N, C-alpha and C positions, 0 to 999 in steps of 0.2 A: 561176661563180655564176649560177644561173637567176634571172631577174627576171620576176615575174608580177604582174599587176594584179588579176585577178578573185579569186584565192585568196591571201590574205596569211597564210601558215603561221605566221610569227613572231607576228603579232597574235593568231591563234587560240590558239596555245600560251600566250601571255601572258594571254589572257582566261581560259583554262581554269585556269591556276595562280592567277589573281586570284580566280576564283569559289571555288576550294577554300579559299583563305586566308580569304575572307570568311565561308564556312561555319564554319570553325574558330573564327574570331573571334566569331561569333554564339554558338557553343556556350560559349566561355569567358565571354562576357558574361552568358549565361543562368546559368551555374554560379556566377559571382561575385555576381550579384544575388540569387539564390535561396539560396545557401549549400549547395546539394545537387549532388553529382556525378551522381546519377540523377534527371532531371526527367521523362523519358519512358521507356516500357518499352524502346524500342530502344537507350537508352543502355547498359543492362546487364541483359539479361533474367534471367539466373541470379541476379545480385546483387539485383535487385529482389524476386524471389521469396523469397530468404533474408531480406532486410531486412524485408519485410512480415510474415514469420513472427515475427521478433524484436519488431517493433512491436506485433503483436497480443498476444504473450506479455507484454510490458511493461504493456499496458493492462489485461490480465486480472489481473496481479499487483498493480497499483495498486489495483484494486477489492478484491482479497483483503486488501491492507494496510488498507483501510478497514474490512473485516469484522473484522479482528483488533483494530483500535482500538475498534470498537463493542463487540466481545465483552469486551475488557478493561474498558471503561466499565461494562458490565452487571455484571461480576464485582465491580467496585469498589463498585457500589451494594449488592450482596449482602453484601460484606465490611463495609461501613458498618453495615448492619443487624445483623450478627452481633456487631459490637463493642458495640453498645448493649445487646443481649440479654445479652452477657457481663457488662457492668457491672451489669445488673439482678440476675443470678445472684449476683454478688459481694455485692450489697446484701442479697439474701435470705440469704446465708450469715451475714452480720453479724446479721440479725434472728433467725435460727434459733439462733445461738450465744447471743444475749441471752436468748431465750425458754427455752433449755434449762437455765438456771441458776435456782436457787431464790430468788435475790435479786430476780427479777421476779415480782410478784404477779399475781393473776387479772386485775385491771384493766389492768396493763401489757401482759400477754400479749394481751388483747383488742385493744388499740391496735396492738400489733406485728402481730397477725394481720390486722387491717384493712389495714395498709400492705402486708403480703405479698400479700393478695388483690388489691389495686390494682396491685401490680407484676406479678402473674401476668396480669392483664387487659392490662397494657401490653405484656407479651411477645407475647401473641396479636395485639394491635393492630399492633405493629411487624412481626410475621411476615406479617400480611395486607397491610400497607400498603407493604412494601418491594417495589417494582415497577420494571420497566424498560419504559416505555410502559404497556401493559396486561398485561404478563407478570408473574405472581407469582414471586418469587424465593425466599422463605423459608417459605411456607405448606405446601410439599410438597417432595419430592425433585426436584432439578433434572435435566433431561436436554436438553442443547442440542448442536447440531452447527454448527460454524463452518467455512465454506469458506475455506481459507487458501492455496489454490493455484488455478491457472487451468485445470487439467485435471479429469478425472473418475475419478481413481484414489483410492479412499477412504483407503487407508493413507498416501498421500503428500499429498493435497490437502484433507483434512478433519481437524478436531480435534473429538472428542466430549468434552463436559464433563458429568459426572454427580455428584450428591451422594447420600449414602445415606439421608438423612432430611430432613424439614422441621424447623422450629424453633418450632412451636407448643408451648405448655406441655404438651399431651398427648404430643407427640413427645419431649419432654425428661423425661417422667415426673414432672411437677410439678403436674398438674391436680388431684390430690387432696391437695395440700400444706395442712397446717394447723399453725398455731403457737399454737392456743388453749389448750393445756395442756402440761405438762412432757413427758409421754411422746410426744405427737405432734411436739413441737418437736425432741426428741432424734432421733426417727425421720426427721424432715425433713432433718437434717444429712447423712445418708447419701444421701437422694434428691437433695439439692442437689449433692453431690459427683459423683454419677452423671450429673446433668444437665450439669455442666460438662464431663465426659468426652465426652458425646454432642455437645455444642456444639463442642468442640475437634476432633472428627473432621470435622464439616462445615466448620469453618474451615480445617482442613488440606487438605481436598479443593478448596475454593475457592482457597486460596493456591497449591496445586500447579497448578491450571488457569491462574491468573494468571501464574505463572512460565513455564509452557509457552508461553503466548501471547506473553510478552515475548521469548522466544527466537525464536519464529516470526516476530515482527515484525522483529527484527534480521536474520534470515535473508532475509526478503522484501526488506528495504532493500538488502542486498548483491546479491541476484539482480537486482533492478530496475536497480541501477547497472551491473552487468556486462553485462546484456542491452542496455541503452541504449547502452553503449559499443560493443558489437558491432555494433549497427545503425548507429551513427554512423560507424564505420570503413567500412562498406559504402556507405551512402547519402550521407553528407556529403562535401563537397569539401575538399581540402587547399588552403586559400586562398593560401598562399605559392607552392605549386607551380603553381596555376592562374594566378596573377598573372604568373609567368614565361612561361607559354604565351600569355597575353593580350598581354604586351609584345612578344613575338616576332612574334605574328600582326599586331599593329599595324604593326610595322616592315616586315614582308613585304607587308602591304596597300599601304603607301605606295610601297615599291619596285616592286611589281607594277603599280601604277597608272602610275608613271613609265615602266616598260618597255613597257607597252601603248601609251602615247603615242608612244614611240620607234618601236615596231613599226608603228604606223599612219603614221608619217612616212616609213618606208623606201621604199614604192612611189613616192614623189614623185621619187626619183632617176631613175626611168624617163623623166620629163619632159625631163631633160637630154639623154638619148639621142635622144628625138624632136625636140628643138630643134636638136641638132647635125646631124641629117639634113637 
């Protein structure tokens, strides 16, 4: 066995092993304290690139989810207005039916016609007043586009919502309605029936758009969940597994420190040789 003083190979080896253990322990502590497996680009370059793409996709889809929610709210406002207009049309049907019968005299028809005129004005007021922010929803045909994805592919990432007509009394064919006499009241019955058909078409278009947005929202929620899970698998640390590594490195650090102390003591044996001489 060669005994040297100037170069303690055993101590150098123990120190190198101890430094490596300390580095691994620091990495474990960083991961356990942050919850992430990738804290720096050098931890996993390819994994970081993929995880960043997933993260950006999730953030884009979350905003798309907000777009869908706001689009649904907009259509709900429009739907609420159509329901009130439908109720008015039903009341007009009652009035026209009453005025179409000879048991209603001229004075009665005049009062009925006055109510009908007021209701027609209310239809127009509701149509003009039904807004989302400053956007009119019922005074003309709707044409909206909602971004429901995070990319720029129109067929996949956007939904267009359109209606065929507004719901003003003129759009419904009710602007010339009169219940002042028997003949006009009888003719009004057909006009009112046709107006309800026109209203139902618009209601159906709004309802179909609401249904589509509901499914889009559900799909976005699933996509966000799955993409977030994919990012988590790459970026985040398995706490249980990392705790195993941390415990192992702690033990190795203590053992390495003890062995370095022993290695540093080894050259002192040479003093016995010098003393014996």
